[in-house]
LOTORRO-575156 format. One record per residue (C-alpha): residue in one letter; residue number from 1; x, y, z. Coordinates in Angstrom, 2 decimals, padded with zeros to 5 digits, always signed. Layout:
// residues N
{site "a"; NUM; {X; Y; Z}}
...
//
This chain:
// residues 162
{site "m"; 1; {+137.44; +077.35; +128.93}}
{site "m"; 2; {+133.74; +077.89; +129.59}}
{site "r"; 3; {+132.59; +077.61; +133.21}}
{site "r"; 4; {+129.68; +075.48; +134.00}}
{site "s"; 5; {+127.56; +078.59; +135.03}}
{site "e"; 6; {+128.07; +079.83; +131.44}}
{site "a"; 7; {+126.55; +076.74; +129.72}}
{site "p"; 8; {+122.82; +077.68; +130.20}}
{site "r"; 9; {+123.49; +081.15; +128.58}}
{site "l"; 10; {+125.10; +079.26; +125.55}}
{site "d"; 11; {+121.85; +077.14; +125.10}}
{site "s"; 12; {+119.75; +080.17; +125.39}}
{site "s"; 13; {+121.79; +082.01; +122.77}}
{site "i"; 14; {+121.16; +079.10; +120.37}}
{site "v"; 15; {+117.47; +079.48; +120.89}}
{site "d"; 16; {+117.68; +083.05; +120.39}}
{site "a"; 17; {+119.46; +082.55; +117.15}}
{site "a"; 18; {+116.66; +080.34; +116.08}}
{site "r"; 19; {+114.03; +083.09; +116.93}}
{site "n"; 20; {+115.83; +085.94; +115.37}}
{site "p"; 21; {+114.06; +087.10; +112.33}}
{site "d"; 22; {+117.12; +089.32; +110.97}}
{site "g"; 23; {+118.58; +087.24; +108.11}}
{site "r"; 24; {+121.78; +089.16; +108.40}}
{site "t"; 25; {+122.51; +088.13; +111.97}}
{site "l"; 26; {+124.81; +085.05; +112.30}}
{site "e"; 27; {+124.72; +084.80; +116.05}}
{site "p"; 28; {+125.65; +083.25; +118.30}}
{site "a"; 29; {+129.20; +083.56; +116.62}}
{site "g"; 30; {+131.48; +080.62; +117.16}}
{site "t"; 31; {+128.95; +078.13; +118.51}}
{site "l"; 32; {+129.98; +074.62; +117.79}}
{site "i"; 33; {+128.01; +071.49; +118.82}}
{site "l"; 34; {+128.97; +067.91; +118.64}}
{site "a"; 35; {+126.23; +065.84; +117.01}}
{site "q"; 36; {+125.59; +062.53; +115.19}}
{site "i"; 37; {+123.86; +062.26; +111.75}}
{site "s"; 38; {+120.46; +060.52; +112.37}}
{site "n"; 39; {+118.73; +060.90; +109.02}}
{site "s"; 40; {+119.16; +062.30; +105.44}}
{site "a"; 41; {+117.44; +063.02; +102.28}}
{site "p"; 42; {+118.73; +064.03; +098.86}}
{site "i"; 43; {+118.19; +067.72; +098.03}}
{site "a"; 44; {+115.99; +067.69; +094.87}}
{site "g"; 45; {+117.56; +068.98; +091.75}}
{site "e"; 46; {+121.18; +068.89; +093.35}}
{site "y"; 47; {+123.99; +066.41; +092.69}}
{site "g"; 48; {+125.83; +064.85; +095.66}}
{site "r"; 49; {+124.03; +067.07; +098.27}}
{site "w"; 50; {+121.78; +065.80; +101.15}}
{site "l"; 51; {+119.68; +067.67; +103.87}}
{site "y"; 52; {+120.62; +066.13; +107.21}}
{site "e"; 53; {+119.00; +065.60; +110.55}}
{site "c"; 54; {+121.34; +065.38; +113.71}}
{site "v"; 55; {+121.03; +064.63; +117.33}}
{site "e"; 56; {+123.16; +066.18; +120.01}}
{site "a"; 57; {+126.12; +063.96; +121.21}}
{site "w"; 58; {+129.02; +064.21; +123.50}}
{site "v"; 59; {+132.30; +062.53; +124.14}}
{site "l"; 60; {+132.24; +059.73; +126.61}}
{site "a"; 61; {+134.75; +059.41; +129.37}}
{site "s"; 62; {+138.23; +057.81; +129.18}}
{site "p"; 63; {+139.69; +055.52; +128.33}}
{site "s"; 64; {+137.69; +055.30; +125.17}}
{site "y"; 65; {+136.64; +058.93; +124.45}}
{site "k"; 66; {+134.08; +057.59; +122.00}}
{site "h"; 67; {+131.05; +059.66; +121.13}}
{site "g"; 68; {+127.57; +059.02; +122.34}}
{site "i"; 69; {+124.16; +060.48; +121.99}}
{site "r"; 70; {+123.25; +062.99; +124.75}}
{site "a"; 71; {+120.28; +061.91; +126.91}}
{site "n"; 72; {+117.55; +064.42; +126.38}}
{site "g"; 73; {+119.84; +066.21; +123.73}}
{site "r"; 74; {+118.32; +068.37; +121.05}}
{site "t"; 75; {+117.50; +067.32; +117.44}}
{site "f"; 76; {+118.80; +069.60; +114.65}}
{site "v"; 77; {+116.98; +069.75; +111.28}}
{site "n"; 78; {+118.07; +071.60; +108.01}}
{site "c"; 79; {+121.68; +070.59; +108.47}}
{site "l"; 80; {+123.90; +071.05; +105.41}}
{site "s"; 81; {+127.45; +069.79; +104.86}}
{site "v"; 82; {+129.81; +072.49; +104.24}}
{site "s"; 83; {+131.93; +070.27; +101.84}}
{site "e"; 84; {+128.76; +069.49; +099.85}}
{site "l"; 85; {+127.94; +073.14; +099.19}}
{site "g"; 86; {+130.61; +072.94; +096.42}}
{site "n"; 87; {+129.05; +070.08; +094.69}}
{site "t"; 88; {+127.76; +070.75; +091.19}}
{site "v"; 89; {+126.52; +068.48; +088.41}}
{site "r"; 90; {+129.12; +066.18; +086.72}}
{site "p"; 91; {+131.50; +066.89; +085.15}}
{site "t"; 92; {+132.17; +069.89; +087.17}}
{site "f"; 93; {+133.25; +070.13; +090.70}}
{site "l"; 94; {+132.90; +068.30; +094.09}}
{site "s"; 95; {+133.62; +069.31; +097.45}}
{site "y"; 96; {+136.62; +071.68; +097.87}}
{site "g"; 97; {+137.11; +072.25; +094.07}}
{site "v"; 98; {+137.97; +068.61; +093.01}}
{site "q"; 99; {+137.14; +068.17; +089.37}}
{site "s"; 100; {+134.83; +065.11; +089.22}}
{site "v"; 101; {+136.34; +063.91; +085.73}}
{site "n"; 102; {+139.72; +063.46; +087.61}}
{site "l"; 103; {+138.18; +061.05; +089.90}}
{site "l"; 104; {+139.17; +057.46; +088.99}}
{site "g"; 105; {+136.88; +054.55; +088.33}}
{site "s"; 106; {+133.48; +054.68; +089.71}}
{site "f"; 107; {+134.05; +057.26; +092.50}}
{site "v"; 108; {+131.01; +059.39; +093.34}}
{site "p"; 109; {+130.02; +061.55; +096.20}}
{site "v"; 110; {+127.93; +059.64; +099.01}}
{site "k"; 111; {+126.04; +060.95; +101.92}}
{site "i"; 112; {+127.42; +061.10; +105.55}}
{site "p"; 113; {+126.38; +057.82; +107.01}}
{site "n"; 114; {+123.95; +057.71; +109.84}}
{site "g"; 115; {+125.77; +057.46; +113.23}}
{site "t"; 116; {+128.66; +059.63; +112.02}}
{site "p"; 117; {+129.81; +062.21; +114.46}}
{site "v"; 118; {+130.02; +065.82; +113.20}}
{site "v"; 119; {+130.34; +069.34; +114.30}}
{site "l"; 120; {+127.48; +071.67; +113.78}}
{site "s"; 121; {+127.45; +075.55; +113.75}}
{site "p"; 122; {+124.31; +077.78; +113.27}}
{site "h"; 123; {+124.07; +079.88; +110.16}}
{site "r"; 124; {+121.32; +081.97; +108.47}}
{site "t"; 125; {+120.40; +081.73; +104.77}}
{site "i"; 126; {+120.08; +085.03; +102.76}}
{site "g"; 127; {+116.44; +084.65; +103.55}}
{site "g"; 128; {+116.93; +084.55; +107.19}}
{site "n"; 129; {+116.20; +080.83; +107.76}}
{site "l"; 130; {+118.17; +078.94; +110.36}}
{site "v"; 131; {+120.35; +076.10; +109.05}}
{site "w"; 132; {+123.09; +074.17; +110.73}}
{site "l"; 133; {+126.30; +073.86; +108.81}}
{site "i"; 134; {+128.00; +070.49; +109.28}}
{site "v"; 135; {+131.81; +070.72; +109.37}}
{site "n"; 136; {+133.10; +067.63; +107.56}}
{site "t"; 137; {+135.11; +066.43; +104.51}}
{site "q"; 138; {+133.36; +064.98; +101.51}}
{site "a"; 139; {+132.81; +061.27; +101.53}}
{site "i"; 140; {+133.42; +059.35; +098.25}}
{site "d"; 141; {+132.94; +055.60; +097.33}}
{site "g"; 142; {+133.58; +053.55; +094.41}}
{site "t"; 143; {+136.17; +051.37; +092.92}}
{site "c"; 144; {+139.82; +052.66; +092.18}}
{site "t"; 145; {+140.96; +051.56; +088.60}}
{site "g"; 146; {+143.90; +053.81; +088.20}}
{site "l"; 147; {+146.65; +052.30; +090.26}}
{site "g"; 148; {+148.05; +050.27; +087.36}}
{site "g"; 149; {+148.28; +046.56; +086.89}}
{site "g"; 150; {+144.53; +046.62; +085.99}}
{site "a"; 151; {+143.61; +045.72; +089.48}}
{site "d"; 152; {+140.41; +047.19; +090.99}}
{site "l"; 153; {+140.76; +047.97; +094.53}}
{site "p"; 154; {+137.60; +048.43; +096.51}}
{site "v"; 155; {+137.44; +051.34; +099.11}}
{site "h"; 156; {+135.39; +051.66; +102.27}}
{site "p"; 157; {+132.17; +049.78; +101.54}}
{site "g"; 158; {+129.11; +051.53; +102.19}}
{site "g"; 159; {+130.45; +055.11; +101.95}}
{site "g"; 160; {+132.69; +057.08; +104.28}}
{site "g"; 161; {+136.31; +057.88; +103.57}}
{site "g"; 162; {+137.24; +061.38; +102.88}}
//
């Protein structure tokens, strides 16, 4: 459990990680931040991969325990979904090794919708640039045609699922 007096040190460690030019340094190790997706853009030349922007969030009090945007919270750019790192051009692989040819019907990977709560962790690219890794599952969307009886069953409209 973190004491309130330790919170400012955690924030300064995140800033230090952003300033550290050593590409091999992955500090601060173990930092996880609750955030919400605020924007995204497809990564040019990649299949089923997006570059996200997030805003800091927190869990609201009981009884709802919903998430909300943190007042004066930070904005995080260069956010990458861990599950999307495994996406390659069809008909190869999606997410955690799922062969895309085995997806039924019109299922395709979709971006994480704006407003979705996610967990971020800082990471450095091989070139030393700071990126934020989004811990999530790969969202898919489409129509399932493989359940027999010839019926098409729509799934979560507009993305999501997992």
